[in-house]
KOLTOR-829682 format. One record per residue: residue in three letters; x negated, y negated, z negated of N, C-alpha, C in turn. Coordinates in steps of 0.001 Angstrom, whole numbers, padded with zeros to 6 digits, always signed. Example, Ala and Ser with C-alpha at 12.3 -4.5 7.8 and 13.67 -1.06 7.14 Angstrom:
2
ALA-013190+005690-007800-012300+004500-007800-013200+003300-007800
SER-012850+002250-007080-013670+001060-007140-012900-000030-007870
***
This chain:
108
MET+001610+001639-001296+002352+002524-002154+003846+002374-001911
ALA+004303+001147-001723+005723+000925-001488+006172+001615-000198
LEU+005288+001622+000799+005623+002267+002060+005812+003766+001863
ALA+004960+004379+001068+005087+005809+000796+006386+006113+000059
GLN+006758+005240-000864+008010+005430-001594+009209+005299-000669
GLU+009139+004312+000234+010235+004134+001193+010373+005357+002096
GLU+009247+005889+002541+009283+007069+003409+009844+008274+002657
ALA+009438+008432+001397+009940+009550+000591+011443+009414+000368
ALA+011906+008204+000093+013338+007989-000105+014111+008262+001183
ALA+013561+007848+002317+014229+008087+003602+014320+009594+003880
LYS+013254+010323+003588+013286+011781+003790+014300+012431+002858
SER+014361+011952+001631+015341+012492+000682+016763+012224+001149
ARG+017002+011003+001660+018345+010673+002169+018727+011575+003328
ARG+017752+011813+004228+018022+012707+005364+018321+014122+004886
ALA+017574+014596+003894+017802+015942+003361+019176+016045+002717
VAL+019563+015020+001967+020884+015007+001331+021971+015036+002401
ALA+021823+014211+003436+022828+014162+004506+022913+015508+005230
ASP+021768+016127+005503+021766+017422+006193+022425+018512+005350
LEU+022120+018519+004046+022712+019538+003178+024211+019319+002994
LYS+024633+018056+002946+026079+017784+002863+026769+018252+004143
ALA+026118+017983+005279+026694+018408+006555+026777+019926+006642
ALA+025871+020612+005945+025885+022075+005944+026955+022634+005011
GLY+027592+021749+004238+028701+022184+003395+028359+022437+001944
LEU+027167+022079+001492+026808+022278+000090+027483+021220-000780
SER+027758+021604-002025+028364+020659-002972+027275+019749-003536
GLY+027708+018687-004180+026752+017756-004771+025881+018425-005819
ALA+026480+019292-006649+025713+019992-007682+024674+020915-007054
ASP+025050+021591-005969+024106+022484-005293+022950+021695-004675
ILE+023274+020574-004063+022233+019744-003441+021280+019226-004513
ALA+021838+018773-005636+020999+018272-006729+020072+019371-007241
ALA+020577+020590-007337+019747+021698-007819+018661+022049-006811
VAL+019006+022070-005522+018032+022421-004482+016913+021386-004408
LEU+017276+020113-004487+016280+019046-004350+015664+018630-005681
ASP+016105+019273-006771+015617+018959-008121+015835+017480-008444
LEU+017076+017013-008227+017465+015636-008496+018579+015621-009526
SER+018680+014506-010222+019822+014343-011118+021043+014003-010266
PRO+022244+014277-010762+023442+013911-009997+023515+012409-009710
GLN+023008+011594-010647+023021+010143-010433+022115+009750-009268
ARG+020916+010327-009227+019985+010011-008129+020536+010519-006806
LEU+021158+011675-006829+021774+012211-005614+022835+011250-005097
SER+023634+010718-006014+024672+009764-005626+024062+008509-005018
GLN+022984+008023-005618+022304+006841-005077+021794+007097-003666
LEU+021176+008235-003466+020626+008564-002144+021739+008725-001116
ALA+022865+009301-001523+023964+009530-000597+024649+008226-000202
GLU+024672+007251-001114+025370+005984-000849+024535+005002-000052
ARG+023225+005010-000238+022370+004020+000421+022143+004362+001880
THR+022038+003307+002659+021777+003457+004093+020474+002737+004427
PRO+019904+003003+005588+018699+002263+005989+018939+000754+006049
GLU+020165+000337+006368+020470-001100+006400+020353-001701+005006
ASP+020789-000931+003981+020658-001407+002601+019193-001599+002247
ASP+018364-000650+002655+016934-000741+002377+016323-001954+003069
HIS+016773-002212+004293+016250-003357+005044+016635-004662+004349
LYS+017882-004764+003893+018323-005974+003195+017535-006170+001910
ARG+017314-005090+001183+016564-005194-000068+015124-005616+000218
ALA+014531-005061+001249+013155-005434+001597+013069-006910+001964
GLU+014065-007411+002695+014075-008833+003048+014179-009708+001815
SER+015025-009320+000860+015176-010136-000345+013902-010114-001185
VAL+013229-008978-001238+011975-008892-001987+010913-009749-001316
LEU+010862-009724+000012+009879-010543+000727+010143-012029+000535
SER+011403-012443+000576+011694-013866+000389+011337-014291-001036
TRP+011580-013418-002023+011195-013723-003399+009678-013869-003497
ALA+008942-012964-002857+007480-013015-002908+006954-014271-002228
ARG+007559-014651-001122+007124-015877-000435+007368-017096-001315
GLU+008507-017131-002001+008827-018252-002876+007817-018332-004019
ARG+007458-017180-004574+006495-017156-005676+005096-017550-005208
ALA+004806-017352-003926+003469-017628-003410+003265-019100-003061
LYS+004329-019911-003134+004173-021330-002809+003224-021974-003816
PRO+002404-022905-003355+001438-023524-004270+002145-024296-005379
ARG+001623-024186-006570+002194-024863-007728+001575-026241-007950
SER+000452-026512-007334-000178-027813-007496-000811-028208-006171
THR-001095-029480-006049-001730-029978-004836-003012-030721-005212
VAL-003952-030721-004312-005211-031431-004537-005226-032624-003603
LYS-005456-033797-004179-005514-035017-003389-006924-035577-003467
VAL-007392-036107-002347-008721-036723-002305-008528-038221-002470
ALA-008931-038743-003631-008799-040174-003886-009919-040938-003174
GLN-011131-040439-003291-012301-041003-002623-013171-039825-002204
PRO-014051-040020-001244-014927-038902-000883-015684-038401-002113
GLY-015593-037119-002365-016274-036523-003509-015484-036600-004800
CYS-014309-037214-004782-013492-037363-005991-012145-036691-005741
PHE-011811-035711-006540-010568-034964-006348-009649-035156-007543
ARG-008375-035188-007285-007382-035277-008350-006346-034184-008101
VAL-006083-033388-009116-005101-032317-009007-003813-032792-009648
SER-002741-032717-008910-001452-033110-009480-000500-031940-009419
LYS+000252-031769-010484+001244-030713-010537+002622-031344-010453
PRO+003557-030638-009835+004898-031202-009753+005485-031356-011146
SER+006130-032505-011398+006719-032735-012716+007988-031901-012873
ARG+008237-031467-014068+009394-030619-014343+010618-031442-014761
THR+010382-032610-015340+011519-033403-015827+011419-034833-015342
ALA+012536-035522-015445+012550-036936-015067+011677-037735-016022
GLY+011631-037335-017306+010797-038022-018291+009329-037941-017931
ALA+008898-036774-017467+007500-036614-017068+007205-037486-015857
LYS+008153-037576-014943+007954-038404-013753+007824-039872-014164
ARG+008678-040312-015089+008638-041698-015534+007323-042003-016245
SER+006849-041082-017082+005585-041324-017785+004424-041373-016790
ASN+004498-040589-015727+003470-040649-014688+003485-042004-013989
GLN+004698-042521-013737+004808-043831-013100+004240-044930-014000
LEU+004540-044845-015296+004035-045845-016236+002513-045785-016321
ALA+001959-044577-016330+000504-044429-016388-000144-044989-015127
ALA+000487-044783-013981-000055-045309-012725-000014-046840-012721
ALA+001091-047411-013220+001195-048870-013284+000144-049455-014227
LYS-000068-048777-015349-001082-049240-016316-002478-049182-015681
ALA-002748-048131-014927-004049-048001-014270-004234-049101-013221
ARG-003161-049453-012501-003275-050532-011510-003535-051867-012178
ARG-002857-052125-013306-003094-053372-014034-004528-053437-014550
ALA-005025-052312-015040-006401-052287-015558-007405-052500-014427
ALA-007095-051996-013246-007999-052151-012103-008040-053599-011624
LYS-006928-054328-011770-006878-055732-011335-007674-056636-012275
SER-007709-056299-013567-008403-057194-014509-009882-056988-014574
***
């Protein structure tokens, strides 16, 4: 769907540029293409390079969001432990204390 929108916007930009080159005013172009003056201004100002930059930023945002939020560790064959990254230093410290307590319990 995004590809279809990009193609439609590119065609609209080309139409706006062609009509401007033909000498039509902004109001006339907006009326011919059934666009608001604000949308006409947006189409006239944007370039394919702007679209490319925006697409890159959207892709980098999507890649960042797709990073795994938790990891699965195999403690022993058949035994899995899921750990999530801690958000605060306090959570990290409590995890360390719990691990130390578990080691002490395992020794006794």
